[in-house]
N, C-alpha and C positions, 0 to 999 in steps of 0.2 A: 356464521360467520362467512364460512370459506364455501356459501351453497352457490355462486354462479362464478367461482374461479376455473379457468383452465387451468389445467395439472400440463407438464409442469413448470411454478414459477416463482419467481424470487420473492420469499418474505424478508420485511423487515418488522423487528419489535423496535418500535419507538421508543418505549421505555429505558428497552438495553442500550438503544443507542445514542440518548441524550445525556443517561449515565455512562457510559465510554467518554465520552467527549469532553465532561464535566470532573472524571480522573485525568485528564492530561492536563487541562487547566487548573489543578488545584494541585497537581504534582510540583506545577513551574511557576507558582504564582507568584513563591518568596524571592526568585529570581528575576533578574532583570532580562531573561533570555527572553528571545524575538521568538514566537510560534510560528513555523513557516509549513499549514497540514499538508500533507502529499494527497492530492484529490483521482489519483490514477487509478484507484479502486472504486470511488464514487462514481465519477463520471456522470454528475447529472447537476442541475441546477440547481434545483431543491437542496442538497445538500453542502454546497456552495454557496449558497446563502446565510445558511445555518453558520456554517466552519465562518464566512465572515464576521458572523455578529458575535461569533465567541470570542476569533482570536486575532481578527483585524484583515486588512485587505489582502497581505501575502500570502502565497499559495504556489506547491511545486507540483511540479506537472509533470509526465513523460511523454504528452503528445500534441501536437502545435494546435489539433483539433480542441484539446481540452482549453486550453488556450483563447481559442475563435469563439467555444461554446461559452464561456465562462467569464468573460468580460464583462458585461455589462450582468454579475451579479455580486458588486460588492469588493472585487479583487481586480486589485491595480497593479500588482506589483507580482511580476509571475519569476519561480528559476525553473527552466526547462533543462531536468535535472541527467538526461541522455546529449553525452555527446554531442554536438553540431554536426553536419556538416552542410559541404557548401551548396548542393541542391534548395537546402531547407529556409536558405537567408532571405530572398524576396519576401516570404508568408512575413517570417518573424518583421521585417523591413514593412510591411503593412498593418500589423500590429502594432508595431512604435506610433504609426500617424495617426492611429484613436486615442492615443495619449494615455497606455497601458506601458509600464516599464515591464521587460524580460529578458531575463538573464540566462545565457548561454553557458555552457561548460564546454573545455577543452582537455584534451589532453596529450598534447604533439604538438611540434613542430609546426608543422606545414598545414593544419587546422586553425593554430591560432596564423599564421600568414596569411590563410585564404582568407579568415574571419578579416583582419586589420585593411587587406588589399582591399575586401568587400565595399567596408564603411569607407574609406578613402574614397573608393571609386562613385558610391551612392549616396556618401553626405552624410551618412548617419552615423549612431554612435549608438553599437550594441555591447552592453557590460558583460565581461565576463569572469566566470568563474571557471579555475582550476581544479579538475576532478580528481583525488586521490583513491589509489586502490590501498587500502589496508592490510588483506589480506587475500591477494591473488586470485579472487576471484571472477573479476571480468576490469573490465575499463577502469582506469586512472594510472596516474603517476603514483609511483614508491615512496612515500615521505620521503625514504635516504638517499633519494638519487633525485641529489642536489644540482648536480650542475643540467638537467633537464629541468626541474622546476625553475632555474634563475634563465634557461634557454628561451623556455614557454613564457616567463613572466615580462625578460626583457621585451618580448615582442607585441606583445597586449601592452604592457609600460609604456611604451615607445608610440603608440597607435591611442593612449588616449583611455584602453578599454578594461584594463584589469581592473578588477574588483576585490579578488580572493580565492580562497581553496573551499571545495568543502571533501565531505568523506561521508561514507555510508556503511556501517557497521554490520555486513552483512554474516559477518561470521553470528553474532548471537545468536539467526536462527537455528545454530547446532548445538547450545549451549539446554543446560535444563537446570541447571541452581540459582539462586539469587547471586551468592559470593562469586560464581563465574560471569554472570552479567555486571555486576559491578565493577571485576577486575575489565570486562569488554568497554563496556562506559568508560573507563579510565581511560585505556589506552588509546581509544580513540580521539579523544580530547586530545590527551598527551600529545598524539602523531601528528594529527591538525594545526596544533599549536605548534612543532616544532616546523611544519612545512609553512607557515604563516612568519615565523620569524627567519627559516631564509631568503625569504623573498625580502622579507624587510633588510636584515642585512645586506642585500646586493643593493638597496636601494629605491626599491618600488614598493607602494603602498600597497596593503593588505588590510580594506576595513572588515570585508566580509569572513567570519571564520564558521562556518554551516555543516553540523555535524547530526548523526542522528539514525535511528533506527526505533521500531514500535517496542521492540525488548531494551533498547538502553535508554529509550526516554524514559519511561516509565518507571527504571528506578528512581529517577530523580539526585541526579549525581550533577552538582554546580561545579565550571570549573572557569576561573577570570580568564577571560580574551575571546569563549567563546562567547557569537554572540550570534548566533539564534540555531534553533532544533528543526529538526524534522521528522517527522510522524506520520504513517498511512493509515494502517489495518487498526490501527486503534479503533478508531470509529466503531468498527465489526466485529474484529475479533476471526478468529477462527482457533479447528483443532491442532494446527503446527503451532500456534502461539499459545493453546492451552500445553501442548508439548513441553514448550520451552519454557512454563511455568509463570508468562506473565499477566494470565488471567486463567479463570474457573471455564468449562467447558457453559457453565449457565451464564457468562459473562455474554456469548456469542450472540452478535444480534439478527444475523442474519442465515439463511433457511432456506431451502426447495420443497416448495410442497406439492406432494405425487398421490399421483391413484393406484391400490395396487390393482393389477393385472387379476393376478391370478394366483396361485400357488404348484412347482413342479410338485405332483409327486413321489417322483424317483431321487430327490436330492431334499423335499421337504425345505425348498426356499422357496418365498415369496418372490415375485414379478411382479416390478414396479414401472412405472410410465416415465421416470428420469433414469435416460442413463449417459456417458460421457459429456452429450449434447447439450444437457441439464447440469451437471454433476462438476464437467471435465475432468480429465485422464491423471490431473494431482494425486502423486500420491506421498504427496513432502512428510508424513506420519510413520513412512516404511521404517524408519533409522530413526525411529525413537524411541524412548521406554513402551508406549500404546500405538499401537496401529491403526488405525480404523477403515481400513482398508479406502472404499471410495467414498466415504462420510457414518458420520454416528446417526440412527436411524430415533425417531422420539414421535412421540404421538401427536395427534395433528393441533393438541392445545401446547405444542412441546415440552412436556416432560421425555425425561431421557430415559429409553432404553437401555438400560447399561449393558455391555456384549451382545446387542444385539446392532450388527453394520451392514454396509453396504460393500459384500467380500466380490462383486464384480459387474462390470457395467461394458456394456455394449451399447452399440450409435443411440438407441433408443428406448432399450430394458434395461434396469438396475438388477441383481441380482439381492438378497437379502437374508441373511443369514444370522445364528447365533455362531460369536466368537468360538473357536476352537479349544476342547479346554474346557469350556464355560458349563454352567448347569443353568442358565440362562434358557428364559420361552420365546419362543415367536410369538407377536402380537394377535389373539385370536381377532383377525377382520378377515372383511368379504370382501371379493372383486367390488369396485368401485369405492371402497372405505378411503380414508386419507391419513395420508404420515406424513412428516418432517424430518427432512435430512439437515444434517450439519457440516458444511464443507472443510476438508479440510485446510483448502486456500481459497480466503473470500474474492483473491483478485480472480483467480482465473475462473471459478464459480460462477460471479457476480458478469463477468465479463459475457456469459452464454443468453444473458435476458436484455431485455430494453425496458427494463420499466421495477421497479419496487412497487411490492403490494402493503403498504405500512401497514399495520395493524399495533391496536393503541390500549391500553384498561380501560379506557373511557368509557369508548362503545363499542359494537360491535360493525361500526362501519371501516372500510377499508379505505384507503387513501391512493391513489397512485402517483407513485413520482417516476417520469420519464428517466430513463439514461440513453448513454449515444455511445456509439464504438467509434470505429478508423481512427485516423493516423493523420 
């Protein structure tokens, strides 16, 4: 199958990919929630078309480039989930002229004022969502900060731009059991609904209450008043998600195919041609119960080699060793043989590659799905 493939390269297991998509579909099918998949990991027209066929015409994005690339893939309603800055508004106005809808996010009064002023001067309407910060990890308004919520809401409401609120349960990535994930999902929903109620009591419409992360989405909680659910890495999964407990290692659809360069006689390590440029420097499993170094090593057919991990990563070299304390053995391979490496963080690893090599159980052919990058 891989005889003509250059390494390192990104492999996508189509069977696992399809199964992962259907899992989210089945978890939410009994509710009235709108699913707004996040396409920041995928960055692919092929993936976007599949997403649209399953979940409909809505999507979440993290760059304007994603909107510009995906507007012809069956998606017409985008949520740009990074707080907007004024210099990007001309590009958004241009996108609106194509007929698509773009919601932007704001988390402070100045940005809300800048957006309102721009819309008035340009004669456009760019609907806005107030971003909430539930855990102090990054941008957003604390849902308990009623004064700031009302102040931002008033600016947007008076300009006819206020659509609602959104949150991201980033804290879920630090959890590792189902009950904790259920509690996190409940907390996110309750606090987002409280923020929405603050705006409504002030006399402002708040039609959208958008929440989500892959771990909290997949526990299947439903709450009256939540209008949409967002998740992204669920399509691919990764070792961090396995550490959280929301998937198994065998659910991970992405891997990096790598060639063995040789063996270090002093350390006994295998050296491969996938370094941090192909795998990323992400060490997201370092603080989890199982640390996979820079990735879990598999045979070329995807069979997981337990306790065989990438312990070091230089720019174009990966160092493969047995986990300290394990009685496992390195695979019996020669220079030129192939291995596959499961990623810690699918988003970071995928970003290093310009295409997916899509494999299927149906035949030995490899389909190419192009990826794009940039902002």
